[in-house]
C-alpha positions as CSV (number, residue, x, y, z in Angstrom):
1,T,-101.4,-10.9,-34.1
2,I,-97.6,-10.0,-34.2
3,P,-97.2,-6.3,-35.1
4,T,-93.5,-6.4,-35.2
5,Y,-91.4,-9.4,-35.8
6,Q,-87.6,-9.2,-36.0
7,A,-87.9,-5.5,-35.9
8,V,-90.1,-5.6,-39.3
9,D,-93.5,-4.1,-39.1
10,T,-95.6,-7.1,-40.2
11,A,-98.7,-5.1,-41.4
12,E,-96.5,-2.8,-43.6
13,M,-94.5,-5.8,-45.1
14,M,-97.6,-7.8,-45.6
15,T,-99.1,-4.8,-47.5
16,A,-96.1,-4.3,-49.6
17,L,-95.7,-7.8,-50.6
18,T,-99.4,-8.7,-51.2
19,K,-101.2,-5.5,-52.4
20,V,-100.5,-5.9,-56.1
21,P,-101.0,-9.8,-56.3
22,L,-104.2,-9.4,-54.5
23,V,-105.6,-6.6,-56.7
24,A,-104.5,-8.8,-59.9
25,L,-106.7,-11.6,-58.2
26,E,-109.7,-9.2,-57.8
27,D,-109.4,-8.0,-61.3
28,A,-109.0,-11.8,-62.6
29,I,-112.1,-12.9,-60.6
30,T,-114.0,-9.8,-61.9
31,N,-113.2,-10.5,-65.3
32,Q,-113.5,-14.2,-65.0
33,N,-110.1,-14.8,-66.5
34,T,-108.6,-17.9,-65.7
35,A,-105.1,-17.4,-67.2
36,Q,-105.0,-14.1,-65.3
37,F,-106.0,-15.6,-61.9
38,D,-103.5,-18.3,-62.3
39,A,-100.7,-15.8,-62.9
40,A,-101.8,-13.5,-60.0
41,Y,-102.2,-16.5,-57.6
42,A,-98.6,-17.6,-58.6
43,Q,-97.4,-14.1,-57.8
44,L,-99.1,-14.0,-54.4
45,T,-97.7,-17.4,-53.7
46,Q,-94.3,-16.3,-54.4
47,A,-94.6,-13.1,-52.4
48,C,-95.7,-15.3,-49.5
49,N,-92.7,-17.5,-49.9
50,V,-90.3,-14.6,-50.1
51,C,-91.5,-13.3,-46.8
52,H,-91.2,-16.6,-45.2
53,Q,-87.6,-16.9,-46.4
54,S,-86.8,-13.2,-45.5
55,L,-88.1,-13.9,-41.9
56,K,-86.1,-17.1,-41.6
57,H,-89.1,-19.3,-41.8
58,A,-88.2,-20.9,-45.2
59,A,-89.6,-24.2,-43.9
60,V,-93.3,-22.8,-44.4
61,V,-93.8,-23.0,-48.1
62,I,-97.1,-22.1,-49.8
63,K,-98.0,-23.8,-52.9
64,A,-100.9,-24.0,-55.3
65,P,-103.3,-26.9,-54.5
66,D,-102.6,-30.1,-56.6
67,A,-105.9,-31.8,-55.9
68,A,-109.5,-30.7,-55.3
69,M,-110.5,-30.2,-51.7
70,F,-113.7,-31.8,-52.3
71,P,-113.1,-34.5,-54.6
72,D,-116.9,-35.9,-54.4
73,Q,-118.4,-32.6,-55.4
74,D,-118.6,-30.9,-58.8
75,F,-118.7,-27.0,-58.5
76,R,-119.2,-26.3,-62.3
77,P,-122.2,-24.0,-63.1
78,S,-125.3,-26.0,-64.1
79,P,-126.6,-25.6,-67.6
80,R,-129.5,-23.3,-67.8
């Protein structure tokens, strides 16, 4: 929604910072590789935080969830 912020092309910056981590996330999901997913998610989270810091919005900190969003639900696949 803000194509240029502080003389920075936001679309270009987002692509530069998130392309590699998002491809890694997609690969991890395709391969059903939890360790690979965790590493890619951490890389993406770090990229977001670097962007916030560089644009002087360090108060906005992204972090991995530390609790289930739906604690009353179990999303494990059911046995067949």
